[in-house]
C-alpha positions in Angstrom: 28.5 31.6 10.9 25.2 29.8 11.3 23.9 27.7 14.0 21.3 24.7 13.9 19.7 22.4 16.5 18.6 19.5 14.6 16.2 17.4 16.4 14.2 14.3 15.3 11.6 11.9 16.0 10.2 13.5 19.4 7.3 11.1 19.7 5.0 12.8 22.2 3.0 10.1 23.9 6.1 7.9 24.3 8.4 10.9 25.7 10.5 11.8 28.6 9.3 14.8 30.1 12.5 15.6 32.1 14.3 15.0 28.8 11.9 17.5 26.8 12.6 20.2 29.3 16.3 19.9 28.9 15.9 20.0 25.4 14.0 23.3 25.6 16.7 24.6 28.5 19.3 23.7 25.9 17.8 25.5 23.2 17.0 28.9 24.9 20.5 29.1 26.2 22.2 28.4 23.0 19.7 30.2 20.8 20.4 28.9 17.3 19.7 30.6 14.1 17.1 27.6 13.5 15.9 24.3 14.8 15.1 21.7 12.7 12.5 19.1 13.6 12.9 16.1 11.2 9.3 14.5 11.8 7.7 11.6 14.0 6.2 14.4 16.5 3.8 12.0 17.7 3.7 8.5 18.5 0.1 7.4 16.9 -1.1 10.6 15.7 -3.7 11.2 18.5 -4.9 14.3 19.1 -3.6 14.3 23.0 -0.2 13.7 21.5 -0.6 16.4 18.8 -1.4 19.1 21.8 2.0 18.1 23.4 3.9 18.7 20.5 2.4 21.5 19.3 3.0 23.1 22.8 6.7 22.0 22.6 6.9 23.8 19.3 4.8 27.1 20.3 7.3 26.9 23.5 10.5 27.5 21.4 8.7 30.1 19.0 7.4 32.0 21.9 11.3 32.0 23.1 12.3 33.7 19.9 13.6 30.5 18.2 13.0 30.0 14.4 11.4 26.7 13.9 11.1 24.3 10.6 9.5 21.0 10.6 8.4 18.2 8.5 6.3 15.3 9.6 7.0 11.4 9.8 5.5 8.4 9.6 4.0 8.2 13.2 2.4 11.6 12.5 0.3 9.7 10.0 -2.8 7.6 11.9 -2.4 3.7 12.0 -5.4 2.2 13.4 -7.7 5.0 12.2 -8.1 3.7 8.6 -10.1 6.1 7.4 -8.3 9.0 8.4 -5.2 7.2 7.5 -6.2 7.6 3.9 -8.7 10.3 3.4 -6.8 12.8 5.6 -3.5 11.4 6.6 -1.8 14.6 7.6 -4.9 16.5 8.8 -3.9 16.8 12.7 -0.4 17.3 11.6 -1.5 20.6 9.6 -3.9 21.3 12.2 -1.6 21.8 15.1 2.1 21.7 14.0 2.1 23.5 10.3 0.0 24.0 7.6 2.7 23.7 5.2 4.0 20.4 4.6 7.2 21.5 2.5 8.2 24.6 4.6 11.0 26.6 3.5 13.3 28.8 5.5 16.1 31.4 4.8 18.5 34.2 6.1 21.6 35.5 5.2 23.3 32.5 5.4 20.9 29.5 5.3 18.4 28.4 2.5 16.4 25.1 4.0 13.7 23.2 2.2 11.6 20.7 4.1 10.0 17.7 2.1 7.1 15.5 3.5 8.0 12.0 2.8 4.9 10.4 5.2 2.7 8.8 3.1 -0.4 6.8 3.8 0.2 3.7 2.2 3.4 3.0 4.1 3.6 1.9 7.6 7.3 2.8 8.0 8.6 3.5 4.8 8.5 7.2 2.9 8.3 8.4 -0.5 9.3 11.2 -2.5 7.3 12.3 -5.2 7.7 13.7 -8.9 6.4 17.0 -8.0 8.6 17.4 -4.8 11.6 16.5 -7.0 10.7 19.6 -9.1 10.3 21.5 -6.0 13.5 20.4 -4.7 15.1 21.8 -8.0 13.1 25.2 -8.2 13.2 26.0 -4.9 17.1 26.6 -4.8 17.7 28.2 -8.2 17.7 31.7 -7.0 19.8 31.0 -3.9 22.9 33.1 -3.8 26.1 30.4 -4.0 27.5 32.2 -0.6 24.5 30.3 1.4 24.3 27.0 3.1 21.9 25.0 1.2 20.2 22.1 3.2 17.5 19.9 2.7 14.9 18.3 5.3 13.4 15.0 5.2 11.9 12.5 8.1 13.1 9.3 5.8 17.2 9.2 4.7 17.5 9.2 1.2 20.4 6.7 1.9 20.3 2.7 3.1 22.1 3.5 6.7 24.1 1.0 9.0 21.6 -0.1 12.0 24.2 -1.5 14.2 27.7 -4.0 13.5 25.8 -6.4 12.2 25.5 -4.8 8.3 22.0 -4.6 8.5 20.8 -1.5 6.9 17.6 0.8 7.2 15.2 1.0 4.1 15.3 4.2 2.0 12.5 6.4 0.8 10.7 5.4 -2.6 12.4 6.9 -5.3 15.3 8.0 -3.5 17.8 7.9 -6.3 15.7 10.3 -8.3 15.6 12.3 -5.2 19.2 12.4 -4.8 19.5 13.3 -8.2 17.5 16.6 -7.9 19.4 17.7 -4.6 22.8 17.2 -6.6 21.0 19.4 -9.5 19.9 21.7 -6.8 23.7 21.6 -5.2 22.5 20.9 -1.6 25.3 20.9 0.9 23.6 19.1 3.9 20.8 16.4 4.0 19.5 16.2 7.5 17.0 13.0 8.5 15.9 11.1 11.2 13.7 8.1 11.6 16.0 5.2 12.9 16.9 6.6 16.0 20.5 6.9 15.4 23.3 9.8 15.1 25.3 9.1 12.3 27.1 11.5 9.6 28.8 10.5 6.1 29.4 12.3 2.8 27.0 11.1 0.5 29.8 10.1 -2.3 30.8 7.7 0.6 27.3 6.1 0.5 26.6 6.3 -3.3 29.0 7.8 -5.9 26.4 9.3 -8.0 24.5 11.2 -5.0 26.2 14.7 -5.4 28.2 16.5 -3.2 26.2 16.7 -0.1 26.9 15.9 4.1 24.5 13.2 5.2 23.5 14.0 8.7 21.3 11.9 10.6 19.9 12.7 14.2 18.6 10.3 16.7 15.2 10.5 18.6 15.5 13.6 20.9 12.9 12.8 23.5 11.4 9.6 22.9 11.5 6.6 25.1 11.5 4.2 21.9 15.3 3.8 22.1 16.9 1.5 19.5 20.5 -0.7 19.5 21.8 1.0 23.0 21.3 4.5 21.9 20.4 7.2 24.0 18.1 10.1 23.4 20.3 12.7 21.5 20.0 15.4 18.9 22.7 17.4 16.9 24.1 20.8 17.4 25.7 22.0 13.9 27.6 25.1 13.2 28.1 25.9 9.8 29.4 28.6 7.0 29.6 28.0 3.5 32.0 25.0 2.8 32.4 23.9 6.5 30.4 22.4 9.3 31.1 21.6 12.9 29.0 18.5 14.3 28.4 18.0 17.9 25.8 15.1 19.3 24.6 15.8 22.6 23.4 12.7 24.7 21.2 12.1 27.5 23.5 10.7 30.4 22.5 10.5 34.2 20.0 13.2 33.9 21.9 15.8 31.8 22.9 16.3 27.8 26.3 15.6 27.7 28.0 17.1 24.1 30.5 14.7 22.4 33.9 15.6 20.7 32.8 17.9 17.9 33.6 16.7 14.6 34.7 18.8 11.3 33.9 18.6 8.0 35.1 20.7 5.0 34.2 20.9 1.5 36.9 20.8 -1.3 34.7 21.9 -4.2 33.7 18.4 -4.8 33.4 16.5 -1.9 32.9 16.7 1.9 35.6 15.4 4.0 36.4 14.5 7.9 38.3 17.4 8.5 39.1 16.7 12.8 37.6 16.1 15.8 37.9 18.4 18.9 40.0 16.5 21.6 37.8 18.1 24.2 35.9 15.9 26.2 32.1 16.3 26.2 30.9 18.4 28.8 27.1 18.7 30.5 25.0 21.0 28.3 23.7 22.2 31.8 25.1 24.1 33.2 26.4 25.0 29.8 29.8 25.7 29.1 31.2 27.5 26.2 32.7 25.5 23.3 36.4 25.1 23.2 37.9 27.3 20.4 
């Protein structure tokens, strides 16, 4: 059984230091096999904001945890027009990771990150033709018993924003990217961007999307909250064909874990497989998960 802490949209420069500290405390106590950060490290891609984000990542790594990350649209300068078009992710590469499409693999997981942030868009993202090739080629030699995961900042599906039926925009060439992910037999699609925790089978969104489970993360540490959502991150425990997802939300000075939700893969689709009836408990102090 592998464990993943899935964070997104930390937005240093518009962050809450108390929430940041609580996230770190959780990570060091629970010690996941992998920490995934799916973009928007900064609020406006300024040096001081990147320095704070880099210190956050460095503390996690110095604590002995593995991190895989991708940039988001906020990590591209908005108002510095020259830098935006000439060197859009130069600061990300300098402070966070020189690799924009990182790879992680261990005995149970194979994880590819894809950069969807672009200079020409303010909020929206895109997947290039070369990246689609990379998705297919990266997973070719991955043994079938490993869980295959694709990480992007922008979701590849139009996600509901609330109860009014409004949907998010999707990354450019998202359908082609989903075809590539299906060809690569990707099991999980992890993303962020719209600051809302959400999970669903890909085939429930688009019939031809392939057999993947879509897991969206909310904003982990930002004060930029939307639609009544609090800061949150995902705790994922998984083995091939089985996923337990627990969303931890910031409530009254602590992260509180919601009821774990279970998904199972039946050979052709991911389906809801039940929910732990135990009420969420504060993540600090850290209680053991109910069996």
